[in-house]
CHARMM internal coordinates of N, CA and C (Angstrom, degrees):
IC EDIT
DIST 1 N 1 CA 1.4421
DIST 1 CA 1 C 1.5120
ANGL 1 N 1 CA 1 C 110.67
DIST 1 C 2 N 1.3220
ANGL 1 CA 1 C 2 N 114.79
DIHE 1 N 1 CA 1 C 2 N 148.24
DIST 2 N 2 CA 1.4542
ANGL 1 C 2 N 2 CA 120.03
DIHE 1 CA 1 C 2 N 2 CA 178.21
DIST 2 CA 2 C 1.5214
ANGL 2 N 2 CA 2 C 112.15
DIHE 1 C 2 N 2 CA 2 C -80.87
DIST 2 C 3 N 1.2790
ANGL 2 CA 2 C 3 N 114.94
DIHE 2 N 2 CA 2 C 3 N 156.84
DIST 3 N 3 CA 1.4575
ANGL 2 C 3 N 3 CA 121.20
DIHE 2 CA 2 C 3 N 3 CA 179.02
DIST 3 CA 3 C 1.5319
ANGL 3 N 3 CA 3 C 109.09
DIHE 2 C 3 N 3 CA 3 C -84.41
DIST 3 C 4 N 1.3139
ANGL 3 CA 3 C 4 N 116.30
DIHE 3 N 3 CA 3 C 4 N 134.17
DIST 4 N 4 CA 1.4628
ANGL 3 C 4 N 4 CA 119.35
DIHE 3 CA 3 C 4 N 4 CA 176.95
DIST 4 CA 4 C 1.5238
ANGL 4 N 4 CA 4 C 109.35
DIHE 3 C 4 N 4 CA 4 C -87.66
DIST 4 C 5 N 1.3035
ANGL 4 CA 4 C 5 N 115.45
DIHE 4 N 4 CA 4 C 5 N 147.00
DIST 5 N 5 CA 1.4615
ANGL 4 C 5 N 5 CA 121.70
DIHE 4 CA 4 C 5 N 5 CA -179.86
DIST 5 CA 5 C 1.5165
ANGL 5 N 5 CA 5 C 108.07
DIHE 4 C 5 N 5 CA 5 C -125.57
DIST 5 C 6 N 1.2940
ANGL 5 CA 5 C 6 N 115.50
DIHE 5 N 5 CA 5 C 6 N 129.07
DIST 6 N 6 CA 1.4565
ANGL 5 C 6 N 6 CA 120.06
DIHE 5 CA 5 C 6 N 6 CA 177.11
DIST 6 CA 6 C 1.5230
ANGL 6 N 6 CA 6 C 107.69
DIHE 5 C 6 N 6 CA 6 C -92.57
DIST 6 C 7 N 1.3147
ANGL 6 CA 6 C 7 N 117.29
DIHE 6 N 6 CA 6 C 7 N 110.25
DIST 7 N 7 CA 1.4614
ANGL 6 C 7 N 7 CA 121.07
DIHE 6 CA 6 C 7 N 7 CA -175.69
DIST 7 CA 7 C 1.5208
ANGL 7 N 7 CA 7 C 112.60
DIHE 6 C 7 N 7 CA 7 C -70.33
DIST 7 C 8 N 1.3148
ANGL 7 CA 7 C 8 N 117.79
DIHE 7 N 7 CA 7 C 8 N -15.01
DIST 8 N 8 CA 1.4580
ANGL 7 C 8 N 8 CA 120.32
DIHE 7 CA 7 C 8 N 8 CA -179.75
DIST 8 CA 8 C 1.5243
ANGL 8 N 8 CA 8 C 112.97
DIHE 7 C 8 N 8 CA 8 C -90.09
DIST 8 C 9 N 1.3076
ANGL 8 CA 8 C 9 N 117.59
DIHE 8 N 8 CA 8 C 9 N -14.37
DIST 9 N 9 CA 1.4564
ANGL 8 C 9 N 9 CA 120.40
DIHE 8 CA 8 C 9 N 9 CA 179.39
DIST 9 CA 9 C 1.5116
ANGL 9 N 9 CA 9 C 111.55
DIHE 8 C 9 N 9 CA 9 C 135.22
DIST 9 C 10 N 1.3129
ANGL 9 CA 9 C 10 N 115.72
DIHE 9 N 9 CA 9 C 10 N 165.05
DIST 10 N 10 CA 1.4599
ANGL 9 C 10 N 10 CA 120.67
DIHE 9 CA 9 C 10 N 10 CA -176.63
DIST 10 CA 10 C 1.5254
ANGL 10 N 10 CA 10 C 113.48
DIHE 9 C 10 N 10 CA 10 C -89.55
DIST 10 C 11 N 1.3143
ANGL 10 CA 10 C 11 N 117.10
DIHE 10 N 10 CA 10 C 11 N -23.90
DIST 11 N 11 CA 1.4670
ANGL 10 C 11 N 11 CA 120.13
DIHE 10 CA 10 C 11 N 11 CA -179.48
DIST 11 CA 11 C 1.5192
ANGL 11 N 11 CA 11 C 109.88
DIHE 10 C 11 N 11 CA 11 C -113.97
DIST 11 C 12 N 1.3075
ANGL 11 CA 11 C 12 N 115.05
DIHE 11 N 11 CA 11 C 12 N 162.18
DIST 12 N 12 CA 1.4705
ANGL 11 C 12 N 12 CA 119.30
DIHE 11 CA 11 C 12 N 12 CA 178.04
DIST 12 CA 12 C 1.5236
ANGL 12 N 12 CA 12 C 110.88
DIHE 11 C 12 N 12 CA 12 C -60.00
DIST 12 C 13 N 1.3177
ANGL 12 CA 12 C 13 N 117.00
DIHE 12 N 12 CA 12 C 13 N -39.14
DIST 13 N 13 CA 1.4698
ANGL 12 C 13 N 13 CA 120.97
DIHE 12 CA 12 C 13 N 13 CA 179.34
DIST 13 CA 13 C 1.5253
ANGL 13 N 13 CA 13 C 110.75
DIHE 12 C 13 N 13 CA 13 C -61.64
DIST 13 C 14 N 1.3327
ANGL 13 CA 13 C 14 N 117.06
DIHE 13 N 13 CA 13 C 14 N -48.83
DIST 14 N 14 CA 1.4652
ANGL 13 C 14 N 14 CA 120.91
DIHE 13 CA 13 C 14 N 14 CA 177.91
DIST 14 CA 14 C 1.5231
ANGL 14 N 14 CA 14 C 111.05
DIHE 13 C 14 N 14 CA 14 C -58.55
DIST 14 C 15 N 1.3159
ANGL 14 CA 14 C 15 N 116.00
DIHE 14 N 14 CA 14 C 15 N -42.87
DIST 15 N 15 CA 1.4563
ANGL 14 C 15 N 15 CA 120.10
DIHE 14 CA 14 C 15 N 15 CA -179.25
DIST 15 CA 15 C 1.5267
ANGL 15 N 15 CA 15 C 111.43
DIHE 14 C 15 N 15 CA 15 C -62.29
DIST 15 C 16 N 1.3334
ANGL 15 CA 15 C 16 N 116.23
DIHE 15 N 15 CA 15 C 16 N -47.10
DIST 16 N 16 CA 1.4568
ANGL 15 C 16 N 16 CA 119.75
DIHE 15 CA 15 C 16 N 16 CA 179.23
DIST 16 CA 16 C 1.5291
ANGL 16 N 16 CA 16 C 111.53
DIHE 15 C 16 N 16 CA 16 C -61.06
DIST 16 C 17 N 1.3342
ANGL 16 CA 16 C 17 N 117.08
DIHE 16 N 16 CA 16 C 17 N -46.17
DIST 17 N 17 CA 1.4619
ANGL 16 C 17 N 17 CA 120.17
DIHE 16 CA 16 C 17 N 17 CA -178.93
DIST 17 CA 17 C 1.5275
ANGL 17 N 17 CA 17 C 111.31
DIHE 16 C 17 N 17 CA 17 C -63.46
DIST 17 C 18 N 1.3167
ANGL 17 CA 17 C 18 N 117.20
DIHE 17 N 17 CA 17 C 18 N -38.17
DIST 18 N 18 CA 1.4582
ANGL 17 C 18 N 18 CA 120.14
DIHE 17 CA 17 C 18 N 18 CA 178.90
DIST 18 CA 18 C 1.5283
ANGL 18 N 18 CA 18 C 111.94
DIHE 17 C 18 N 18 CA 18 C -70.11
DIST 18 C 19 N 1.3139
ANGL 18 CA 18 C 19 N 116.52
DIHE 18 N 18 CA 18 C 19 N -38.05
DIST 19 N 19 CA 1.4688
ANGL 18 C 19 N 19 CA 119.60
DIHE 18 CA 18 C 19 N 19 CA 177.56
DIST 19 CA 19 C 1.5316
ANGL 19 N 19 CA 19 C 109.82
DIHE 18 C 19 N 19 CA 19 C -65.02
DIST 19 C 20 N 1.3139
ANGL 19 CA 19 C 20 N 117.11
DIHE 19 N 19 CA 19 C 20 N -40.93
DIST 20 N 20 CA 1.4675
ANGL 19 C 20 N 20 CA 120.53
DIHE 19 CA 19 C 20 N 20 CA 178.05
DIST 20 CA 20 C 1.5254
ANGL 20 N 20 CA 20 C 109.73
DIHE 19 C 20 N 20 CA 20 C -62.10
DIST 20 C 21 N 1.3246
ANGL 20 CA 20 C 21 N 117.06
DIHE 20 N 20 CA 20 C 21 N -41.26
DIST 21 N 21 CA 1.4634
ANGL 20 C 21 N 21 CA 120.89
DIHE 20 CA 20 C 21 N 21 CA 177.35
DIST 21 CA 21 C 1.5199
ANGL 21 N 21 CA 21 C 112.03
DIHE 20 C 21 N 21 CA 21 C -62.04
DIST 21 C 22 N 1.3207
ANGL 21 CA 21 C 22 N 116.71
DIHE 21 N 21 CA 21 C 22 N -41.04
DIST 22 N 22 CA 1.4645
ANGL 21 C 22 N 22 CA 120.79
DIHE 21 CA 21 C 22 N 22 CA 177.96
DIST 22 CA 22 C 1.5215
ANGL 22 N 22 CA 22 C 110.44
DIHE 21 C 22 N 22 CA 22 C -65.11
DIST 22 C 23 N 1.3235
ANGL 22 CA 22 C 23 N 116.67
DIHE 22 N 22 CA 22 C 23 N -44.04
DIST 23 N 23 CA 1.4691
ANGL 22 C 23 N 23 CA 121.62
DIHE 22 CA 22 C 23 N 23 CA 176.77
DIST 23 CA 23 C 1.5273
ANGL 23 N 23 CA 23 C 110.30
DIHE 22 C 23 N 23 CA 23 C -56.27
DIST 23 C 24 N 1.3337
ANGL 23 CA 23 C 24 N 115.79
DIHE 23 N 23 CA 23 C 24 N -49.79
DIST 24 N 24 CA 1.4650
ANGL 23 C 24 N 24 CA 120.55
DIHE 23 CA 23 C 24 N 24 CA -178.28
DIST 24 CA 24 C 1.5238
ANGL 24 N 24 CA 24 C 111.08
DIHE 23 C 24 N 24 CA 24 C -60.80
DIST 24 C 25 N 1.3040
ANGL 24 CA 24 C 25 N 116.58
DIHE 24 N 24 CA 24 C 25 N -45.53
DIST 25 N 25 CA 1.4574
ANGL 24 C 25 N 25 CA 121.45
DIHE 24 CA 24 C 25 N 25 CA 179.83
DIST 25 CA 25 C 1.5257
ANGL 25 N 25 CA 25 C 111.42
DIHE 24 C 25 N 25 CA 25 C -60.25
DIST 25 C 26 N 1.3197
ANGL 25 CA 25 C 26 N 116.96
DIHE 25 N 25 CA 25 C 26 N -47.42
DIST 26 N 26 CA 1.4666
ANGL 25 C 26 N 26 CA 121.16
DIHE 25 CA 25 C 26 N 26 CA -178.35
DIST 26 CA 26 C 1.5264
ANGL 26 N 26 CA 26 C 111.60
DIHE 25 C 26 N 26 CA 26 C -62.18
DIST 26 C 27 N 1.3233
ANGL 26 CA 26 C 27 N 116.75
DIHE 26 N 26 CA 26 C 27 N -48.41
DIST 27 N 27 CA 1.4657
ANGL 26 C 27 N 27 CA 120.09
DIHE 26 CA 26 C 27 N 27 CA -178.43
DIST 27 CA 27 C 1.5231
ANGL 27 N 27 CA 27 C 110.38
DIHE 26 C 27 N 27 CA 27 C -62.96
DIST 27 C 28 N 1.3235
ANGL 27 CA 27 C 28 N 117.13
DIHE 27 N 27 CA 27 C 28 N -48.51
DIST 28 N 28 CA 1.4669
ANGL 27 C 28 N 28 CA 120.16
DIHE 27 CA 27 C 28 N 28 CA -176.31
DIST 28 CA 28 C 1.5312
ANGL 28 N 28 CA 28 C 111.64
DIHE 27 C 28 N 28 CA 28 C -67.41
DIST 28 C 29 N 1.3020
ANGL 28 CA 28 C 29 N 117.86
DIHE 28 N 28 CA 28 C 29 N -37.42
DIST 29 N 29 CA 1.4724
ANGL 28 C 29 N 29 CA 119.94
DIHE 28 CA 28 C 29 N 29 CA 177.67
DIST 29 CA 29 C 1.5297
ANGL 29 N 29 CA 29 C 110.80
DIHE 28 C 29 N 29 CA 29 C -67.94
DIST 29 C 30 N 1.3227
ANGL 29 CA 29 C 30 N 117.69
DIHE 29 N 29 CA 29 C 30 N -36.76
DIST 30 N 30 CA 1.4620
ANGL 29 C 30 N 30 CA 120.09
DIHE 29 CA 29 C 30 N 30 CA 175.79
DIST 30 CA 30 C 1.5264
ANGL 30 N 30 CA 30 C 110.88
DIHE 29 C 30 N 30 CA 30 C -63.16
DIST 30 C 31 N 1.3121
ANGL 30 CA 30 C 31 N 117.03
DIHE 30 N 30 CA 30 C 31 N -41.03
DIST 31 N 31 CA 1.4664
ANGL 30 C 31 N 31 CA 120.71
DIHE 30 CA 30 C 31 N 31 CA 177.84
DIST 31 CA 31 C 1.5250
ANGL 31 N 31 CA 31 C 109.59
DIHE 30 C 31 N 31 CA 31 C -62.90
DIST 31 C 32 N 1.3362
ANGL 31 CA 31 C 32 N 117.23
DIHE 31 N 31 CA 31 C 32 N -44.65
DIST 32 N 32 CA 1.4691
ANGL 31 C 32 N 32 CA 120.84
DIHE 31 CA 31 C 32 N 32 CA 179.15
DIST 32 CA 32 C 1.5290
ANGL 32 N 32 CA 32 C 111.15
DIHE 31 C 32 N 32 CA 32 C -61.86
DIST 32 C 33 N 1.3228
ANGL 32 CA 32 C 33 N 116.98
DIHE 32 N 32 CA 32 C 33 N -38.53
DIST 33 N 33 CA 1.4700
ANGL 32 C 33 N 33 CA 119.39
DIHE 32 CA 32 C 33 N 33 CA 179.94
DIST 33 CA 33 C 1.5295
ANGL 33 N 33 CA 33 C 110.98
DIHE 32 C 33 N 33 CA 33 C -67.45
DIST 33 C 34 N 1.3213
ANGL 33 CA 33 C 34 N 117.06
DIHE 33 N 33 CA 33 C 34 N -34.42
DIST 34 N 34 CA 1.4636
ANGL 33 C 34 N 34 CA 120.43
DIHE 33 CA 33 C 34 N 34 CA 175.69
DIST 34 CA 34 C 1.5241
ANGL 34 N 34 CA 34 C 109.80
DIHE 33 C 34 N 34 CA 34 C -64.71
DIST 34 C 35 N 1.3200
ANGL 34 CA 34 C 35 N 116.77
DIHE 34 N 34 CA 34 C 35 N -43.54
DIST 35 N 35 CA 1.4652
ANGL 34 C 35 N 35 CA 120.78
DIHE 34 CA 34 C 35 N 35 CA 178.97
DIST 35 CA 35 C 1.5251
ANGL 35 N 35 CA 35 C 110.02
DIHE 34 C 35 N 35 CA 35 C -60.41
DIST 35 C 36 N 1.3423
ANGL 35 CA 35 C 36 N 116.96
DIHE 35 N 35 CA 35 C 36 N -47.95
DIST 36 N 36 CA 1.4691
ANGL 35 C 36 N 36 CA 120.49
DIHE 35 CA 35 C 36 N 36 CA -179.40
DIST 36 CA 36 C 1.5214
ANGL 36 N 36 CA 36 C 111.41
DIHE 35 C 36 N 36 CA 36 C -62.06
DIST 36 C 37 N 1.3189
ANGL 36 CA 36 C 37 N 117.00
DIHE 36 N 36 CA 36 C 37 N -43.94
DIST 37 N 37 CA 1.4641
ANGL 36 C 37 N 37 CA 120.29
DIHE 36 CA 36 C 37 N 37 CA 179.85
DIST 37 CA 37 C 1.5236
ANGL 37 N 37 CA 37 C 110.28
DIHE 36 C 37 N 37 CA 37 C -64.56
DIST 37 C 38 N 1.3002
ANGL 37 CA 37 C 38 N 116.53
DIHE 37 N 37 CA 37 C 38 N -40.66
DIST 38 N 38 CA 1.4558
ANGL 37 C 38 N 38 CA 120.44
DIHE 37 CA 37 C 38 N 38 CA -179.14
DIST 38 CA 38 C 1.5256
ANGL 38 N 38 CA 38 C 110.29
DIHE 37 C 38 N 38 CA 38 C -66.96
DIST 38 C 39 N 1.3227
ANGL 38 CA 38 C 39 N 117.58
DIHE 38 N 38 CA 38 C 39 N -41.67
DIST 39 N 39 CA 1.4702
ANGL 38 C 39 N 39 CA 121.00
DIHE 38 CA 38 C 39 N 39 CA 177.63
DIST 39 CA 39 C 1.5255
ANGL 39 N 39 CA 39 C 110.32
DIHE 38 C 39 N 39 CA 39 C -62.04
DIST 39 C 40 N 1.3295
ANGL 39 CA 39 C 40 N 115.92
DIHE 39 N 39 CA 39 C 40 N -42.89
DIST 40 N 40 CA 1.4640
ANGL 39 C 40 N 40 CA 120.61
DIHE 39 CA 39 C 40 N 40 CA -177.47
DIST 40 CA 40 C 1.5231
ANGL 40 N 40 CA 40 C 111.63
DIHE 39 C 40 N 40 CA 40 C -67.85
DIST 40 C 41 N 1.3197
ANGL 40 CA 40 C 41 N 116.96
DIHE 40 N 40 CA 40 C 41 N -44.32
DIST 41 N 41 CA 1.4636
ANGL 40 C 41 N 41 CA 120.92
DIHE 40 CA 40 C 41 N 41 CA -175.30
DIST 41 CA 41 C 1.5224
ANGL 41 N 41 CA 41 C 113.33
DIHE 40 C 41 N 41 CA 41 C -79.66
DIST 41 C 42 N 1.3184
ANGL 41 CA 41 C 42 N 116.87
DIHE 41 N 41 CA 41 C 42 N -21.63
DIST 42 N 42 CA 1.4687
ANGL 41 C 42 N 42 CA 120.47
DIHE 41 CA 41 C 42 N 42 CA -174.70
DIST 42 CA 42 C 1.5265
ANGL 42 N 42 CA 42 C 110.81
DIHE 41 C 42 N 42 CA 42 C -130.70
DIST 42 C 43 N 1.3254
ANGL 42 CA 42 C 43 N 116.49
DIHE 42 N 42 CA 42 C 43 N 51.58
DIST 43 N 43 CA 1.4553
ANGL 42 C 43 N 43 CA 120.07
DIHE 42 CA 42 C 43 N 43 CA -173.97
DIST 43 CA 43 C 1.5311
ANGL 43 N 43 CA 43 C 112.81
DIHE 42 C 43 N 43 CA 43 C -63.83
DIST 43 C 44 N 1.3154
ANGL 43 CA 43 C 44 N 117.71
DIHE 43 N 43 CA 43 C 44 N -25.88
DIST 44 N 44 CA 1.4630
ANGL 43 C 44 N 44 CA 120.02
DIHE 43 CA 43 C 44 N 44 CA -179.11
DIST 44 CA 44 C 1.5282
ANGL 44 N 44 CA 44 C 112.83
DIHE 43 C 44 N 44 CA 44 C -94.64
DIST 44 C 45 N 1.3190
ANGL 44 CA 44 C 45 N 117.34
DIHE 44 N 44 CA 44 C 45 N 4.70
DIST 45 N 45 CA 1.4540
ANGL 44 C 45 N 45 CA 121.89
DIHE 44 CA 44 C 45 N 45 CA -176.24
DIST 45 CA 45 C 1.5231
ANGL 45 N 45 CA 45 C 109.77
DIHE 44 C 45 N 45 CA 45 C -101.16
DIST 45 C 46 N 1.3219
ANGL 45 CA 45 C 46 N 116.96
DIHE 45 N 45 CA 45 C 46 N 134.68
DIST 46 N 46 CA 1.4608
ANGL 45 C 46 N 46 CA 121.29
DIHE 45 CA 45 C 46 N 46 CA 176.24
DIST 46 CA 46 C 1.5206
ANGL 46 N 46 CA 46 C 107.90
DIHE 45 C 46 N 46 CA 46 C -81.93
DIST 46 C 47 N 1.2994
ANGL 46 CA 46 C 47 N 116.35
DIHE 46 N 46 CA 46 C 47 N 108.10
DIST 47 N 47 CA 1.4557
ANGL 46 C 47 N 47 CA 120.12
DIHE 46 CA 46 C 47 N 47 CA -172.71
DIST 47 CA 47 C 1.5244
ANGL 47 N 47 CA 47 C 112.46
DIHE 46 C 47 N 47 CA 47 C -117.57
DIST 47 C 48 N 1.3275
ANGL 47 CA 47 C 48 N 115.69
DIHE 47 N 47 CA 47 C 48 N 35.58
DIST 48 N 48 CA 1.4585
ANGL 47 C 48 N 48 CA 121.05
DIHE 47 CA 47 C 48 N 48 CA -177.83
DIST 48 CA 48 C 1.5341
ANGL 48 N 48 CA 48 C 112.33
DIHE 47 C 48 N 48 CA 48 C -56.80
DIST 48 C 49 N 1.3326
ANGL 48 CA 48 C 49 N 117.22
DIHE 48 N 48 CA 48 C 49 N -42.58
DIST 49 N 49 CA 1.4646
ANGL 48 C 49 N 49 CA 119.83
DIHE 48 CA 48 C 49 N 49 CA 179.94
DIST 49 CA 49 C 1.5158
ANGL 49 N 49 CA 49 C 111.90
DIHE 48 C 49 N 49 CA 49 C -63.87
DIST 49 C 50 N 1.3262
ANGL 49 CA 49 C 50 N 116.72
DIHE 49 N 49 CA 49 C 50 N -41.94
DIST 50 N 50 CA 1.4600
ANGL 49 C 50 N 50 CA 120.45
DIHE 49 CA 49 C 50 N 50 CA 179.35
DIST 50 CA 50 C 1.5254
ANGL 50 N 50 CA 50 C 110.78
DIHE 49 C 50 N 50 CA 50 C -66.28
DIST 50 C 51 N 1.3391
ANGL 50 CA 50 C 51 N 116.41
DIHE 50 N 50 CA 50 C 51 N -40.71
DIST 51 N 51 CA 1.4573
ANGL 50 C 51 N 51 CA 119.95
DIHE 50 CA 50 C 51 N 51 CA 179.36
DIST 51 CA 51 C 1.5205
ANGL 51 N 51 CA 51 C 110.40
DIHE 50 C 51 N 51 CA 51 C -64.27
DIST 51 C 52 N 1.3131
ANGL 51 CA 51 C 52 N 116.28
DIHE 51 N 51 CA 51 C 52 N -40.76
DIST 52 N 52 CA 1.4579
ANGL 51 C 52 N 52 CA 120.18
DIHE 51 CA 51 C 52 N 52 CA 178.00
DIST 52 CA 52 C 1.5215
ANGL 52 N 52 CA 52 C 110.45
DIHE 51 C 52 N 52 CA 52 C -62.19
DIST 52 C 53 N 1.3176
ANGL 52 CA 52 C 53 N 117.32
DIHE 52 N 52 CA 52 C 53 N -42.68
DIST 53 N 53 CA 1.4650
ANGL 52 C 53 N 53 CA 120.93
DIHE 52 CA 52 C 53 N 53 CA 178.88
DIST 53 CA 53 C 1.5239
ANGL 53 N 53 CA 53 C 110.95
DIHE 52 C 53 N 53 CA 53 C -62.96
DIST 53 C 54 N 1.3253
ANGL 53 CA 53 C 54 N 117.34
DIHE 53 N 53 CA 53 C 54 N -41.41
DIST 54 N 54 CA 1.4621
ANGL 53 C 54 N 54 CA 120.61
DIHE 53 CA 53 C 54 N 54 CA 179.46
DIST 54 CA 54 C 1.5302
ANGL 54 N 54 CA 54 C 111.07
DIHE 53 C 54 N 54 CA 54 C -68.36
DIST 54 C 55 N 1.3227
ANGL 54 CA 54 C 55 N 117.23
DIHE 54 N 54 CA 54 C 55 N -37.98
DIST 55 N 55 CA 1.4672
ANGL 54 C 55 N 55 CA 120.17
DIHE 54 CA 54 C 55 N 55 CA 176.35
DIST 55 CA 55 C 1.5281
ANGL 55 N 55 CA 55 C 110.26
DIHE 54 C 55 N 55 CA 55 C -63.18
DIST 55 C 56 N 1.3166
ANGL 55 CA 55 C 56 N 116.22
DIHE 55 N 55 CA 55 C 56 N -41.32
DIST 56 N 56 CA 1.4667
ANGL 55 C 56 N 56 CA 120.00
DIHE 55 CA 55 C 56 N 56 CA 177.58
DIST 56 CA 56 C 1.5226
ANGL 56 N 56 CA 56 C 110.71
DIHE 55 C 56 N 56 CA 56 C -64.35
DIST 56 C 57 N 1.3242
ANGL 56 CA 56 C 57 N 117.62
DIHE 56 N 56 CA 56 C 57 N -38.58
DIST 57 N 57 CA 1.4619
ANGL 56 C 57 N 57 CA 121.29
DIHE 56 CA 56 C 57 N 57 CA 178.64
DIST 57 CA 57 C 1.5246
ANGL 57 N 57 CA 57 C 110.37
DIHE 56 C 57 N 57 CA 57 C -64.53
DIST 57 C 58 N 1.3209
ANGL 57 CA 57 C 58 N 117.23
DIHE 57 N 57 CA 57 C 58 N -42.06
DIST 58 N 58 CA 1.4682
ANGL 57 C 58 N 58 CA 120.34
DIHE 57 CA 57 C 58 N 58 CA 178.77
DIST 58 CA 58 C 1.5291
ANGL 58 N 58 CA 58 C 110.29
DIHE 57 C 58 N 58 CA 58 C -65.38
DIST 58 C 59 N 1.3103
ANGL 58 CA 58 C 59 N 116.58
DIHE 58 N 58 CA 58 C 59 N -43.23
DIST 59 N 59 CA 1.4632
ANGL 58 C 59 N 59 CA 120.45
DIHE 58 CA 58 C 59 N 59 CA 177.98
DIST 59 CA 59 C 1.5328
ANGL 59 N 59 CA 59 C 111.30
DIHE 58 C 59 N 59 CA 59 C -60.96
DIST 59 C 60 N 1.3411
ANGL 59 CA 59 C 60 N 115.85
DIHE 59 N 59 CA 59 C 60 N -41.84
DIST 60 N 60 CA 1.4679
ANGL 59 C 60 N 60 CA 120.50
DIHE 59 CA 59 C 60 N 60 CA 178.92
DIST 60 CA 60 C 1.5307
ANGL 60 N 60 CA 60 C 110.83
DIHE 59 C 60 N 60 CA 60 C -64.28
DIST 60 C 61 N 1.3256
ANGL 60 CA 60 C 61 N 117.99
DIHE 60 N 60 CA 60 C 61 N -40.27
DIST 61 N 61 CA 1.4652
ANGL 60 C 61 N 61 CA 121.28
DIHE 60 CA 60 C 61 N 61 CA 178.25
DIST 61 CA 61 C 1.5214
ANGL 61 N 61 CA 61 C 110.49
DIHE 60 C 61 N 61 CA 61 C -63.92
DIST 61 C 62 N 1.3242
ANGL 61 CA 61 C 62 N 116.71
DIHE 61 N 61 CA 61 C 62 N -43.25
DIST 62 N 62 CA 1.4718
ANGL 61 C 62 N 62 CA 120.48
DIHE 61 CA 61 C 62 N 62 CA 178.85
DIST 62 CA 62 C 1.5351
ANGL 62 N 62 CA 62 C 111.20
DIHE 61 C 62 N 62 CA 62 C -66.01
DIST 62 C 63 N 1.3365
ANGL 62 CA 62 C 63 N 116.30
DIHE 62 N 62 CA 62 C 63 N -41.28
DIST 63 N 63 CA 1.4675
ANGL 62 C 63 N 63 CA 120.06
DIHE 62 CA 62 C 63 N 63 CA 177.59
DIST 63 CA 63 C 1.5264
ANGL 63 N 63 CA 63 C 110.87
DIHE 62 C 63 N 63 CA 63 C -62.24
DIST 63 C 64 N 1.3265
ANGL 63 CA 63 C 64 N 116.49
DIHE 63 N 63 CA 63 C 64 N -41.87
DIST 64 N 64 CA 1.4661
ANGL 63 C 64 N 64 CA 120.92
DIHE 63 CA 63 C 64 N 64 CA 178.75
DIST 64 CA 64 C 1.5323
ANGL 64 N 64 CA 64 C 110.26
DIHE 63 C 64 N 64 CA 64 C -62.99
DIST 64 C 65 N 1.3322
ANGL 64 CA 64 C 65 N 116.63
DIHE 64 N 64 CA 64 C 65 N -44.36
DIST 65 N 65 CA 1.4621
ANGL 64 C 65 N 65 CA 120.51
DIHE 64 CA 64 C 65 N 65 CA 179.23
DIST 65 CA 65 C 1.5328
ANGL 65 N 65 CA 65 C 110.48
DIHE 64 C 65 N 65 CA 65 C -62.67
DIST 65 C 66 N 1.3284
ANGL 65 CA 65 C 66 N 116.88
DIHE 65 N 65 CA 65 C 66 N -40.94
DIST 66 N 66 CA 1.4667
ANGL 65 C 66 N 66 CA 119.87
DIHE 65 CA 65 C 66 N 66 CA 177.45
DIST 66 CA 66 C 1.5248
ANGL 66 N 66 CA 66 C 111.32
DIHE 65 C 66 N 66 CA 66 C -62.56
DIST 66 C 67 N 1.3180
ANGL 66 CA 66 C 67 N 116.36
DIHE 66 N 66 CA 66 C 67 N -41.73
DIST 67 N 67 CA 1.4618
ANGL 66 C 67 N 67 CA 120.41
DIHE 66 CA 66 C 67 N 67 CA 178.57
DIST 67 CA 67 C 1.5280
ANGL 67 N 67 CA 67 C 110.91
DIHE 66 C 67 N 67 CA 67 C -63.92
DIST 67 C 68 N 1.3199
ANGL 67 CA 67 C 68 N 116.43
DIHE 67 N 67 CA 67 C 68 N -40.19
DIST 68 N 68 CA 1.4682
ANGL 67 C 68 N 68 CA 120.39
DIHE 67 CA 67 C 68 N 68 CA 177.82
DIST 68 CA 68 C 1.5314
ANGL 68 N 68 CA 68 C 110.64
DIHE 67 C 68 N 68 CA 68 C -64.22
DIST 68 C 69 N 1.3355
ANGL 68 CA 68 C 69 N 117.19
DIHE 68 N 68 CA 68 C 69 N -39.84
DIST 69 N 69 CA 1.4628
ANGL 68 C 69 N 69 CA 120.01
DIHE 68 CA 68 C 69 N 69 CA 177.37
DIST 69 CA 69 C 1.5278
ANGL 69 N 69 CA 69 C 110.79
DIHE 68 C 69 N 69 CA 69 C -61.94
DIST 69 C 70 N 1.3395
ANGL 69 CA 69 C 70 N 116.31
DIHE 69 N 69 CA 69 C 70 N -43.32
DIST 70 N 70 CA 1.4608
ANGL 69 C 70 N 70 CA 119.58
DIHE 69 CA 69 C 70 N 70 CA 178.29
DIST 70 CA 70 C 1.5262
ANGL 70 N 70 CA 70 C 110.87
DIHE 69 C 70 N 70 CA 70 C -62.27
DIST 70 C 71 N 1.3167
ANGL 70 CA 70 C 71 N 116.00
DIHE 70 N 70 CA 70 C 71 N -38.52
DIST 71 N 71 CA 1.4672
ANGL 70 C 71 N 71 CA 120.03
DIHE 70 CA 70 C 71 N 71 CA 177.99
DIST 71 CA 71 C 1.5156
ANGL 71 N 71 CA 71 C 110.87
DIHE 70 C 71 N 71 CA 71 C -62.59
DIST 71 C 72 N 1.3288
ANGL 71 CA 71 C 72 N 117.18
DIHE 71 N 71 CA 71 C 72 N -46.59
DIST 72 N 72 CA 1.4635
ANGL 71 C 72 N 72 CA 121.54
DIHE 71 CA 71 C 72 N 72 CA 179.45
DIST 72 CA 72 C 1.5235
ANGL 72 N 72 CA 72 C 109.85
DIHE 71 C 72 N 72 CA 72 C -62.42
DIST 72 C 73 N 1.3265
ANGL 72 CA 72 C 73 N 117.20
DIHE 72 N 72 CA 72 C 73 N -44.11
DIST 73 N 73 CA 1.4654
ANGL 72 C 73 N 73 CA 120.49
DIHE 72 CA 72 C 73 N 73 CA 179.55
DIST 73 CA 73 C 1.5264
ANGL 73 N 73 CA 73 C 110.54
DIHE 72 C 73 N 73 CA 73 C -61.35
DIST 73 C 74 N 1.3352
ANGL 73 CA 73 C 74 N 117.21
DIHE 73 N 73 CA 73 C 74 N -38.86
DIST 74 N 74 CA 1.4462
ANGL 73 C 74 N 74 CA 120.55
DIHE 73 CA 73 C 74 N 74 CA -179.18
DIST 74 CA 74 C 1.5164
ANGL 74 N 74 CA 74 C 113.79
DIHE 73 C 74 N 74 CA 74 C -72.49
DIST 74 C 75 N 1.3115
ANGL 74 CA 74 C 75 N 116.48
DIHE 74 N 74 CA 74 C 75 N -35.11
DIST 75 N 75 CA 1.4670
ANGL 74 C 75 N 75 CA 121.05
DIHE 74 CA 74 C 75 N 75 CA -176.87
DIST 75 CA 75 C 1.5244
ANGL 75 N 75 CA 75 C 111.50
DIHE 74 C 75 N 75 CA 75 C -82.11
DIST 75 C 76 N 1.3156
ANGL 75 CA 75 C 76 N 117.07
DIHE 75 N 75 CA 75 C 76 N -35.69
DIST 76 N 76 CA 1.4694
ANGL 75 C 76 N 76 CA 119.72
DIHE 75 CA 75 C 76 N 76 CA -173.96
DIST 76 CA 76 C 1.5034
ANGL 76 N 76 CA 76 C 110.14
DIHE 75 C 76 N 76 CA 76 C -107.73
END
COOR INIT
IC SEED 1 N 1 CA 1 C
IC BUILD
């Protein structure tokens, strides 16, 4: 039989931290793709308010991920 490999980590702590990292990456990259698409499609539009909202959303996602990491570190 072949050996199974857990790509998220060998311990529950590693798995949780890696999942949080994946969550953070996905959310933040989606926000960046929205910004790029919006810049490309609306190059003549002043979208400072929208950009500020998206920056705040990215910051909130990163803050949430950091808080989750602290929770995992504290519990495990």
